[in-house]
C-alpha distance (Angstrom), angle and dihedral (degrees) to the residues before:
residue distance angle dihedral
M1 . . .
T2 3.71 . .
S3 3.68 129.5 .
E4 3.71 126.1 -130.2
S5 3.73 89.5 -97.3
G6 3.81 89.9 55.9
A7 3.88 96.8 -114.2
A8 3.72 121.3 126.1
A9 3.87 117.8 -116.6
P10 3.83 115.9 -114.9
K11 3.72 114.6 -99.1
K12 3.84 116.9 -116.6
A13 3.73 116.6 -117.0
P14 3.78 115.6 -120.4
V15 3.76 114.8 -105.6
A16 3.77 95.9 -119.3
T17 3.91 89.7 57.5
Y18 3.84 87.2 50.7
K19 3.70 95.0 52.3
A20 3.79 93.7 45.6
A21 3.72 89.8 52.6
L22 3.91 91.0 49.0
R23 3.78 90.6 48.1
R24 3.97 90.9 52.2
S25 3.76 89.9 46.6
I26 3.92 91.4 50.3
R27 3.80 90.0 49.6
R28 3.79 95.6 45.9
N29 3.80 91.7 50.8
A30 3.76 96.7 40.2
H31 3.89 118.7 113.1
E32 3.82 135.4 168.5
P33 3.74 111.2 -79.1
E34 3.82 113.7 -113.9
V35 3.81 122.7 -119.7
N36 3.77 99.1 -136.0
F37 3.79 96.9 160.9
L38 3.89 95.1 72.8
N39 3.82 117.7 68.1
I40 3.78 104.7 -166.7
T41 3.78 94.3 -179.6
A42 3.79 92.4 62.2
M43 3.78 90.8 46.3
L44 3.82 90.6 51.9
D45 3.84 90.2 49.6
I46 3.75 91.7 54.0
M47 3.86 93.3 46.1
T48 3.82 90.4 51.5
I49 3.82 91.1 50.3
I50 3.84 91.6 48.6
L51 3.88 88.6 48.4
V52 3.80 92.7 51.4
F53 3.77 90.4 48.7
L54 3.70 94.9 49.0
L55 3.83 93.1 47.1
K56 3.81 91.9 47.8
S57 3.74 92.6 50.4
L58 3.74 92.8 47.4
G59 3.85 90.2 53.0
E60 3.80 90.7 51.4
S61 3.68 95.5 46.9
A62 3.81 115.0 123.6
G63 3.74 87.4 -137.3
S64 3.85 91.5 70.6
V65 3.83 102.1 75.4
P66 3.75 117.4 161.3
Q67 3.81 112.1 -134.2
S68 3.78 125.4 -147.4
E69 3.76 139.5 162.3
D70 3.90 87.2 -80.0
L71 3.88 93.5 51.3
Q72 3.73 125.7 35.5
I73 3.85 112.6 167.3
P74 3.81 116.7 -139.0
T75 3.84 120.5 -114.3
S76 3.80 130.9 -118.7
V77 3.84 140.7 170.9
L78 3.79 90.1 -131.8
K79 3.72 114.0 129.9
T80 3.80 104.6 -159.7
E81 3.81 122.6 116.7
P82 3.78 116.8 -107.1
S83 3.81 114.3 -102.4
Q84 3.90 113.6 -100.7
E85 3.83 93.6 -160.2
G86 3.74 130.3 67.1
V87 3.85 140.4 64.9
V88 3.89 108.7 -67.3
V89 3.82 113.2 -128.8
T90 3.83 114.9 -172.7
V91 3.78 122.7 -161.7
S92 3.72 110.2 -170.7
K93 3.83 128.8 170.9
S94 3.92 92.1 -92.0
Q95 3.85 107.8 24.1
I96 3.86 149.5 14.6
L97 3.76 120.6 -128.1
V98 3.84 132.8 -169.7
G99 3.87 105.9 -151.5
D100 3.80 101.8 -37.4
D101 3.90 96.1 -32.1
R102 3.86 118.7 104.4
V103 3.78 107.5 -129.4
L104 3.71 103.1 172.7
T105 3.81 139.3 10.0
L106 3.81 108.2 -140.7
P107 3.87 125.3 -133.2
S108 3.84 122.2 -129.3
R109 3.75 121.0 -49.9
E110 3.71 93.2 -119.1
S111 3.84 92.2 58.8
M112 3.76 93.3 45.3
V113 3.77 94.0 60.3
Q114 3.78 91.3 69.8
T115 3.90 107.7 25.3
G116 3.83 102.2 17.9
V117 3.84 113.1 -144.6
G118 3.84 92.7 -4.7
A119 3.80 136.1 -98.7
N120 3.76 96.1 -84.1
N121 3.80 89.5 63.2
K122 3.89 96.4 47.6
R123 3.61 130.8 90.3
N124 3.89 98.4 -130.6
G125 3.77 107.9 14.3
P126 3.77 137.4 -71.8
N127 3.89 98.2 -43.1
D128 3.85 94.0 52.8
L129 3.74 117.3 104.0
Y130 3.79 98.4 -153.0
V131 3.83 111.1 100.8
T132 3.83 104.1 -152.3
P133 3.96 101.7 -155.9
L134 3.81 88.1 45.8
G135 3.79 91.4 49.6
N136 3.76 94.9 49.8
A137 3.87 90.7 52.6
L138 3.83 90.8 45.7
N139 3.72 92.4 48.9
E140 3.95 90.3 58.5
A141 3.83 90.6 43.2
R142 3.87 89.4 50.7
K143 3.89 91.5 51.8
S144 3.79 91.3 52.9
D145 3.78 93.8 40.8
K146 3.81 90.1 49.5
L147 3.82 93.6 55.0
I148 3.84 91.1 46.8
R149 3.81 89.9 50.8
Q150 3.79 90.1 51.0
K151 3.72 92.7 49.5
K152 3.79 92.3 50.3
G153 3.81 92.0 47.7
L154 3.77 93.4 -115.8
D155 3.90 128.3 137.5
A156 3.82 103.6 -76.7
S157 3.80 96.5 -174.7
S158 3.72 90.6 95.9
S159 3.88 141.8 11.0
E160 3.80 135.4 -135.7
A161 3.74 126.2 -122.4
V162 3.80 128.2 -159.1
I163 3.82 108.6 -150.2
I164 3.76 118.5 -153.9
A165 3.75 106.8 -174.4
D166 3.67 133.8 170.4
K167 3.78 114.8 -106.4
T168 3.78 92.6 -122.4
T169 3.97 93.6 51.0
P170 3.81 109.0 139.1
Y171 3.82 111.8 -113.5
R172 3.86 91.6 -122.8
L173 3.72 91.3 59.4
L174 3.79 93.3 47.4
V175 3.82 89.7 51.2
E176 3.82 90.2 50.1
V177 3.83 90.7 51.0
L178 3.83 92.3 48.9
F179 3.81 92.3 46.0
T180 3.73 93.1 49.7
L181 3.77 89.6 50.2
G182 3.73 92.2 50.7
Q183 3.83 90.8 50.6
N184 3.80 88.3 56.3
E185 3.82 96.2 54.2
F186 3.73 97.2 -96.1
G187 3.82 102.9 144.2
K188 3.84 103.6 169.0
Y189 3.83 124.4 52.5
H190 3.86 129.7 -168.1
L191 3.82 116.0 -163.1
M192 3.86 110.0 -153.0
V193 3.76 115.6 -136.9
M194 3.85 135.2 165.4
Q195 3.85 113.9 -106.2
T196 3.78 116.1 -121.3
K197 3.80 131.4 -178.3
P198 3.74 115.3 -97.8
Q199 3.80 115.1 -109.5
């Protein structure tokens, strides 16, 4: 067939050739679809923050008390978890600490059996149970703990204390520490022990 101008009309391609060319083009231009709804970077950031938080809280746990020659914690078959709240009072063989601050250097064990920390550290002489340097430190700790409890909405009428005492602490010294805590509005005490398996 010729047109009036004399040029031949273009031939139409068969449908099969057209479909084959279309399939080749689709395969050539095909690529893996992107998953753009899952942001791995943000998830890794969140996991890192959670990991740091857990490691930090584990390190600050009152349950992780390093022992030494100066501080050997007593053992118990008790199965309760240690308290995470409260002012930490440590009574070792040679000193008393409130938090990480040394409050008092202790005399020899023999003298503590009868008079406790000694008359010069008491409010009213050797028979008194109130330990003045410890009381002063606890008074400051109670003020800050009271503010924290008020901000958290907890009962601020008394505070809690976590007592970490050496297993050879004389009874008299332990009573003096507990009495001084009570005089400074600490109403609940937690004695730290090492858990052992029952026999």
